N, CA and C atoms as a LAMMPS dump frame, in Angstrom:
ITEM: TIMESTEP
0
ITEM: NUMBER OF ATOMS
375
ITEM: BOX BOUNDS ff ff ff
-5.0000000000000000e+02 5.0000000000000000e+02
-5.0000000000000000e+02 5.0000000000000000e+02
-5.0000000000000000e+02 5.0000000000000000e+02
ITEM: ATOMS id mol type element x y z
1 1 1 N 37.489 -350.172 -129.614
2 1 2 C 36.485 -349.915 -128.597
3 1 3 C 35.161 -349.476 -129.225
4 2 1 N 35.158 -348.432 -130.067
5 2 2 C 33.915 -347.949 -130.667
6 2 3 C 33.687 -348.467 -132.077
7 3 1 N 34.624 -349.228 -132.606
8 3 2 C 34.561 -349.686 -133.986
9 3 3 C 33.381 -350.575 -134.326
10 4 1 N 32.726 -351.155 -133.349
11 4 2 C 31.582 -352.04 -133.593
12 4 3 C 30.243 -351.356 -133.337
13 5 1 N 30.276 -350.053 -133.07
14 5 2 C 29.058 -349.316 -132.719
15 5 3 C 28.759 -348.304 -133.82
16 6 1 N 27.492 -348.256 -134.274
17 6 2 C 27.102 -347.268 -135.277
18 6 3 C 27.313 -345.86 -134.753
19 7 1 N 27.775 -344.981 -135.621
20 7 2 C 27.92 -343.572 -135.281
21 7 3 C 26.699 -342.812 -135.797
22 8 1 N 26.471 -341.635 -135.255
23 8 2 C 25.337 -340.807 -135.641
24 8 3 C 25.855 -339.459 -136.12
25 9 1 N 25.381 -339.024 -137.291
26 9 2 C 25.721 -337.689 -137.784
27 9 3 C 24.784 -336.676 -137.139
28 10 1 N 25.304 -335.485 -136.867
29 10 2 C 24.517 -334.384 -136.323
30 10 3 C 24.592 -333.232 -137.302
31 11 1 N 23.434 -332.745 -137.741
32 11 2 C 23.38 -331.686 -138.745
33 11 3 C 22.598 -330.509 -138.177
34 12 1 N 23.26 -329.361 -138.09
35 12 2 C 22.631 -328.151 -137.56
36 12 3 C 21.832 -327.439 -138.652
37 13 1 N 20.615 -326.998 -138.311
38 13 2 C 19.756 -326.286 -139.255
39 13 3 C 19.123 -325.088 -138.562
40 14 1 N 18.708 -324.107 -139.356
41 14 2 C 18.028 -322.936 -138.798
42 14 3 C 16.535 -323.194 -138.6
43 15 1 N 15.909 -323.789 -139.606
44 15 2 C 14.463 -323.998 -139.622
45 15 3 C 14.209 -325.502 -139.655
46 16 1 N 13.825 -326.052 -138.518
47 16 2 C 13.664 -327.503 -138.426
48 16 3 C 12.547 -328.009 -139.341
49 17 1 N 11.477 -327.275 -139.487
50 17 2 C 10.395 -327.692 -140.369
51 17 3 C 10.837 -327.809 -141.814
52 18 1 N 11.56 -326.814 -142.287
53 18 2 C 12.077 -326.839 -143.661
54 18 3 C 13.074 -327.98 -143.841
55 19 1 N 13.934 -328.186 -142.849
56 19 2 C 14.921 -329.269 -142.916
57 19 3 C 14.24 -330.63 -142.91
58 20 1 N 13.238 -330.802 -142.054
59 20 2 C 12.511 -332.082 -142.011
60 20 3 C 11.892 -332.385 -143.373
61 21 1 N 11.302 -331.383 -144.008
62 21 2 C 10.701 -331.581 -145.329
63 21 3 C 11.761 -332.025 -146.334
64 22 1 N 12.93 -331.398 -146.327
65 22 2 C 14.002 -331.765 -147.251
66 22 3 C 14.493 -333.186 -146.991
67 23 1 N 14.829 -333.49 -145.746
68 23 2 C 15.395 -334.797 -145.434
69 23 3 C 14.371 -335.922 -145.624
70 24 1 N 13.104 -335.647 -145.337
71 24 2 C 12.086 -336.679 -145.504
72 24 3 C 11.577 -336.751 -146.939
73 25 1 N 11.124 -335.643 -147.49
74 25 2 C 10.47 -335.66 -148.802
75 25 3 C 11.456 -335.735 -149.962
76 26 1 N 12.566 -335.031 -149.865
77 26 2 C 13.532 -335.015 -150.961
78 26 3 C 14.492 -336.197 -150.875
79 27 1 N 15.051 -336.44 -149.691
80 27 2 C 16.03 -337.509 -149.537
81 27 3 C 15.408 -338.857 -149.186
82 28 1 N 14.181 -338.868 -148.689
83 28 2 C 13.495 -340.122 -148.405
84 28 3 C 13.802 -340.742 -147.054
85 29 1 N 14.35 -339.976 -146.119
86 29 2 C 14.59 -340.496 -144.783
87 29 3 C 13.271 -340.485 -144.014
88 30 1 N 13.153 -341.331 -143.004
89 30 2 C 11.931 -341.345 -142.203
90 30 3 C 12.247 -340.921 -140.776
91 31 1 N 11.351 -340.129 -140.233
92 31 2 C 11.545 -339.641 -138.874
93 31 3 C 11.202 -340.74 -137.876
94 32 1 N 12.104 -340.966 -136.927
95 32 2 C 11.857 -341.968 -135.891
96 32 3 C 11.607 -341.333 -134.532
97 33 1 N 11.973 -340.062 -134.41
98 33 2 C 11.729 -339.343 -133.161
99 33 3 C 11.732 -337.849 -133.46
100 34 1 N 10.892 -337.132 -132.739
101 34 2 C 10.802 -335.684 -132.931
102 34 3 C 10.738 -335.034 -131.552
103 35 1 N 11.568 -334.029 -131.326
104 35 2 C 11.602 -333.346 -130.033
105 35 3 C 11.248 -331.886 -130.233
106 36 1 N 9.957 -331.618 -130.373
107 36 2 C 9.473 -330.254 -130.541
108 36 3 C 10.077 -329.575 -131.754
109 37 1 N 10.427 -328.306 -131.593
110 37 2 C 11.032 -327.515 -132.667
111 37 3 C 12.554 -327.556 -132.619
112 38 1 N 13.116 -328.529 -131.898
113 38 2 C 14.561 -328.548 -131.683
114 38 3 C 15.297 -329.68 -132.386
115 39 1 N 14.73 -330.889 -132.419
116 39 2 C 15.46 -332.044 -132.943
117 39 3 C 14.522 -332.976 -133.707
118 40 1 N 15.016 -333.478 -134.829
119 40 2 C 14.347 -334.537 -135.567
120 40 3 C 15.379 -335.639 -135.771
121 41 1 N 15.048 -336.855 -135.368
122 41 2 C 15.929 -338.012 -135.551
123 41 3 C 15.4 -338.773 -136.763
124 42 1 N 16.248 -338.889 -137.792
125 42 2 C 15.833 -339.461 -139.066
126 42 3 C 16.6 -340.742 -139.357
127 43 1 N 15.883 -341.777 -139.762
128 43 2 C 16.493 -343.069 -140.056
129 43 3 C 17.071 -343.065 -141.463
130 44 1 N 18.307 -343.536 -141.566
131 44 2 C 18.998 -343.691 -142.844
132 44 3 C 19.722 -345.029 -142.8
133 45 1 N 19.165 -346.036 -143.473
134 45 2 C 19.753 -347.369 -143.413
135 45 3 C 19.671 -347.919 -142.005
136 46 1 N 20.806 -348.375 -141.467
137 46 2 C 20.846 -348.919 -140.111
138 46 3 C 21.243 -347.866 -139.082
139 47 1 N 21.336 -346.616 -139.503
140 47 2 C 21.77 -345.547 -138.611
141 47 3 C 20.726 -344.444 -138.589
142 48 1 N 21.008 -343.414 -137.807
143 48 2 C 20.14 -342.236 -137.765
144 48 3 C 20.976 -340.977 -137.936
145 49 1 N 20.298 -339.919 -138.309
146 49 2 C 20.895 -338.593 -138.405
147 49 3 C 20.086 -337.683 -137.486
148 50 1 N 20.77 -336.984 -136.593
149 50 2 C 20.11 -335.998 -135.75
150 50 3 C 20.155 -334.652 -136.476
151 51 1 N 19 -334.146 -136.823
152 51 2 C 18.9 -332.812 -137.422
153 51 3 C 18.365 -331.912 -136.314
154 52 1 N 19.134 -330.893 -135.961
155 52 2 C 18.763 -330.081 -134.808
156 52 3 C 18.883 -328.599 -135.119
157 53 1 N 18.06 -327.801 -134.445
158 53 2 C 18.051 -326.364 -134.641
159 53 3 C 19.248 -325.74 -133.938
160 54 1 N 19.934 -324.846 -134.653
161 54 2 C 21.115 -324.209 -134.097
162 54 3 C 21.339 -322.851 -134.746
163 55 1 N 21.813 -321.91 -133.964
164 55 2 C 22.191 -320.599 -134.515
165 55 3 C 23.44 -320.698 -135.381
166 56 1 N 24.155 -321.815 -135.314
167 56 2 C 25.387 -322.007 -136.079
168 56 3 C 25.169 -322.827 -137.351
169 57 1 N 23.934 -323.021 -137.726
170 57 2 C 23.602 -323.808 -138.914
171 57 3 C 24.28 -323.246 -140.15
172 58 1 N 24.763 -324.158 -140.993
173 58 2 C 25.344 -323.763 -142.27
174 58 3 C 26.743 -323.185 -142.202
175 59 1 N 27.375 -323.19 -141.036
176 59 2 C 28.714 -322.611 -140.916
177 59 3 C 29.818 -323.616 -141.217
178 60 1 N 29.491 -324.902 -141.258
179 60 2 C 30.478 -325.932 -141.578
180 60 3 C 30.733 -325.913 -143.085
181 61 1 N 31.956 -325.77 -143.488
182 61 2 C 32.313 -325.732 -144.912
183 61 3 C 32.84 -327.07 -145.408
184 62 1 N 32.667 -328.103 -144.598
185 62 2 C 33.117 -329.451 -144.963
186 62 3 C 31.89 -330.366 -145.064
187 63 1 N 32.083 -331.543 -145.609
188 63 2 C 30.989 -332.499 -145.757
189 63 3 C 30.485 -332.949 -144.389
190 64 1 N 29.162 -332.908 -144.214
191 64 2 C 28.534 -333.3 -142.949
192 64 3 C 28.087 -334.75 -142.934
193 65 1 N 27.536 -335.222 -144.053
194 65 2 C 26.989 -336.577 -144.121
195 65 3 C 27.361 -337.175 -145.47
196 66 1 N 27.787 -338.437 -145.458
197 66 2 C 28.101 -339.179 -146.68
198 66 3 C 27.262 -340.444 -146.722
199 67 1 N 26.671 -340.701 -147.877
200 67 2 C 25.96 -341.954 -148.112
201 67 3 C 26.79 -342.786 -149.075
202 68 1 N 27.181 -344 -148.671
203 68 2 C 27.899 -344.928 -149.541
204 68 3 C 26.838 -345.71 -150.318
205 69 1 N 26.701 -345.414 -151.607
206 69 2 C 25.576 -345.928 -152.392
207 69 3 C 25.987 -346.92 -153.476
208 70 1 N 27.258 -347.23 -153.571
209 70 2 C 27.735 -348.198 -154.561
210 70 3 C 27.421 -347.769 -155.981
211 71 1 N 27.061 -348.741 -156.8
212 71 2 C 26.837 -348.448 -158.22
213 71 3 C 25.508 -347.748 -158.497
214 72 1 N 24.777 -347.385 -157.463
215 72 2 C 23.51 -346.658 -157.62
216 72 3 C 23.712 -345.148 -157.726
217 73 1 N 24.962 -344.679 -157.675
218 73 2 C 25.217 -343.242 -157.585
219 73 3 C 24.588 -342.454 -158.734
220 74 1 N 24.757 -342.893 -159.977
221 74 2 C 24.234 -342.119 -161.104
222 74 3 C 22.714 -342.047 -161.083
223 75 1 N 22.06 -343.15 -160.766
224 75 2 C 20.606 -343.155 -160.681
225 75 3 C 20.094 -342.266 -159.563
226 76 1 N 20.77 -342.296 -158.415
227 76 2 C 20.367 -341.448 -157.302
228 76 3 C 20.596 -339.975 -157.602
229 77 1 N 21.694 -339.651 -158.265
230 77 2 C 21.94 -338.262 -158.666
231 77 3 C 20.81 -337.789 -159.574
232 78 1 N 20.426 -338.6 -160.545
233 78 2 C 19.331 -338.229 -161.448
234 78 3 C 18.017 -338.064 -160.691
235 79 1 N 17.747 -338.972 -159.761
236 79 2 C 16.504 -338.894 -158.984
237 79 3 C 16.475 -337.636 -158.118
238 80 1 N 17.587 -337.343 -157.447
239 80 2 C 17.642 -336.141 -156.617
240 80 3 C 17.537 -334.883 -157.471
241 81 1 N 18.194 -334.861 -158.624
242 81 2 C 18.106 -333.715 -159.522
243 81 3 C 16.654 -333.483 -159.942
244 82 1 N 15.914 -334.573 -160.202
245 82 2 C 14.511 -334.443 -160.598
246 82 3 C 13.645 -333.887 -159.465
247 83 1 N 14.137 -333.97 -158.231
248 83 2 C 13.43 -333.41 -157.081
249 83 3 C 13.903 -332.002 -156.751
250 84 1 N 14.738 -331.424 -157.624
251 84 2 C 15.185 -330.048 -157.434
252 84 3 C 16.51 -329.873 -156.727
253 85 1 N 17.211 -330.962 -156.431
254 85 2 C 18.515 -330.839 -155.773
255 85 3 C 19.542 -330.343 -156.787
256 86 1 N 20.277 -329.296 -156.404
257 86 2 C 21.367 -328.768 -157.234
258 86 3 C 22.674 -329.342 -156.704
259 87 1 N 23.495 -329.84 -157.606
260 87 2 C 24.76 -330.451 -157.203
261 87 3 C 25.899 -329.453 -157.301
262 88 1 N 26.846 -329.611 -156.396
263 88 2 C 28.03 -328.765 -156.344
264 88 3 C 29.071 -329.297 -157.311
265 89 1 N 29.827 -328.392 -157.898
266 89 2 C 30.935 -328.776 -158.775
267 89 3 C 32.196 -328.128 -158.222
268 90 1 N 33.178 -328.945 -157.907
269 90 2 C 34.423 -328.467 -157.321
270 90 3 C 35.565 -328.7 -158.301
271 91 1 N 36.466 -327.749 -158.345
272 91 2 C 37.65 -327.839 -159.184
273 91 3 C 38.78 -328.43 -158.344
274 92 1 N 39.135 -329.68 -158.627
275 92 2 C 40.163 -330.377 -157.859
276 92 3 C 41.161 -331.008 -158.815
277 93 1 N 42.422 -331.057 -158.42
278 93 2 C 43.435 -331.667 -159.286
279 93 3 C 43.134 -333.136 -159.577
280 94 1 N 43.389 -333.551 -160.796
281 94 2 C 43.256 -334.947 -161.22
282 94 3 C 41.841 -335.502 -161.057
283 95 1 N 40.852 -334.619 -161.128
284 95 2 C 39.452 -335.031 -161.01
285 95 3 C 38.714 -334.535 -162.239
286 96 1 N 37.905 -335.413 -162.826
287 96 2 C 37.08 -334.976 -163.952
288 96 3 C 35.622 -335.038 -163.52
289 97 1 N 34.817 -334.233 -164.164
290 97 2 C 33.401 -334.158 -163.853
291 97 3 C 32.615 -334.864 -164.946
292 98 1 N 31.793 -335.815 -164.563
293 98 2 C 30.873 -336.496 -165.485
294 98 3 C 29.473 -336.101 -165.061
295 99 1 N 28.911 -335.108 -165.716
296 99 2 C 27.63 -334.566 -165.284
297 99 3 C 27.817 -333.904 -163.933
298 100 1 N 27.148 -334.43 -162.913
299 100 2 C 27.273 -333.89 -161.553
300 100 3 C 28.152 -334.76 -160.658
301 101 1 N 28.815 -335.747 -161.246
302 101 2 C 29.621 -336.697 -160.465
303 101 3 C 31.105 -336.429 -160.701
304 102 1 N 31.839 -336.245 -159.601
305 102 2 C 33.291 -336.095 -159.653
306 102 3 C 33.92 -337.488 -159.723
307 103 1 N 34.885 -337.663 -160.613
308 103 2 C 35.507 -338.968 -160.808
309 103 3 C 36.989 -338.871 -160.473
310 104 1 N 37.425 -339.695 -159.512
311 104 2 C 38.821 -339.805 -159.077
312 104 3 C 39.239 -341.245 -159.343
313 105 1 N 39.644 -341.603 -160.528
314 105 2 C 39.939 -343.006 -160.829
315 105 3 C 38.662 -343.816 -160.751
316 106 1 N 38.587 -344.786 -159.82
317 106 2 C 37.38 -345.597 -159.642
318 106 3 C 36.377 -344.968 -158.666
319 107 1 N 36.784 -343.938 -157.981
320 107 2 C 35.931 -343.286 -156.994
321 107 3 C 35.033 -342.26 -157.664
322 108 1 N 33.735 -342.306 -157.357
323 108 2 C 32.753 -341.378 -157.913
324 108 3 C 32.015 -340.725 -156.746
325 109 1 N 31.951 -339.385 -156.749
326 109 2 C 31.353 -338.641 -155.647
327 109 3 C 30.501 -337.509 -156.196
328 110 1 N 29.338 -337.301 -155.582
329 110 2 C 28.468 -336.174 -155.933
330 110 3 C 28.118 -335.427 -154.655
331 111 1 N 28.378 -334.126 -154.651
332 111 2 C 28.097 -333.286 -153.487
333 111 3 C 26.878 -332.417 -153.741
334 112 1 N 26.103 -332.177 -152.69
335 112 2 C 24.964 -331.261 -152.752
336 112 3 C 24.761 -330.673 -151.359
337 113 1 N 23.885 -329.659 -151.268
338 113 2 C 23.652 -328.991 -149.987
339 113 3 C 22.197 -329.111 -149.576
340 114 1 N 21.977 -329.105 -148.268
341 114 2 C 20.615 -329.034 -147.753
342 114 3 C 20.194 -327.566 -147.743
343 115 1 N 18.964 -327.245 -147.358
344 115 2 C 18.513 -325.845 -147.409
345 115 3 C 19.325 -324.872 -146.556
346 116 1 N 20.065 -325.364 -145.558
347 116 2 C 20.892 -324.494 -144.726
348 116 3 C 22.331 -324.418 -145.179
349 117 1 N 22.652 -325.08 -146.295
350 117 2 C 24.011 -325.035 -146.811
351 117 3 C 24.93 -326.115 -146.287
352 118 1 N 24.395 -327.054 -145.498
353 118 2 C 25.209 -328.185 -145.044
354 118 3 C 25.565 -329.041 -146.249
355 119 1 N 26.821 -329.417 -146.343
356 119 2 C 27.291 -330.194 -147.49
357 119 3 C 27.085 -331.68 -147.234
358 120 1 N 26.425 -332.325 -148.182
359 120 2 C 26.119 -333.754 -148.116
360 120 3 C 26.698 -334.389 -149.355
361 121 1 N 26.952 -335.701 -149.339
362 121 2 C 27.413 -336.321 -150.58
363 121 3 C 27.04 -337.783 -150.698
364 122 1 N 27.124 -338.239 -151.93
365 122 2 C 26.949 -339.642 -152.294
366 122 3 C 28.29 -340.121 -152.812
367 123 1 N 28.649 -341.347 -152.462
368 123 2 C 29.906 -341.903 -152.921
369 123 3 C 29.66 -343.354 -153.365
370 124 1 N 30.396 -343.805 -154.348
371 124 2 C 30.15 -345.137 -154.91
372 124 3 C 30.874 -346.256 -154.151
373 125 1 N 31.063 -346.134 -152.886
374 125 2 C 31.701 -347.203 -152.102
375 125 3 C 30.663 -348.1 -151.507
């Protein structure tokens, strides 16, 4: 039923202005709609991400948004690092770390946080 329809990620933030700067200037997303100090709709590929102001911002301890970037992962990690993004390093069984990229066999993943602590990642799929 919903398998043919794009889904939208929703990311809660405390300071919408600071979040907009991060998502636009650091990550390179473009704003397609803005609703005052409450919501910014940002284009990412063929989908959008709703970044909205919430008192519950940063309380999610799981990944909020994943970008499937294929073999561009290492270059994107380097580019984001050059823009000041700090990557997370997690200790997981049967996973090795190559720089800031976690390697699970053929799977490569890099996690980082937005200014409110929302966990985002890049994956080589």
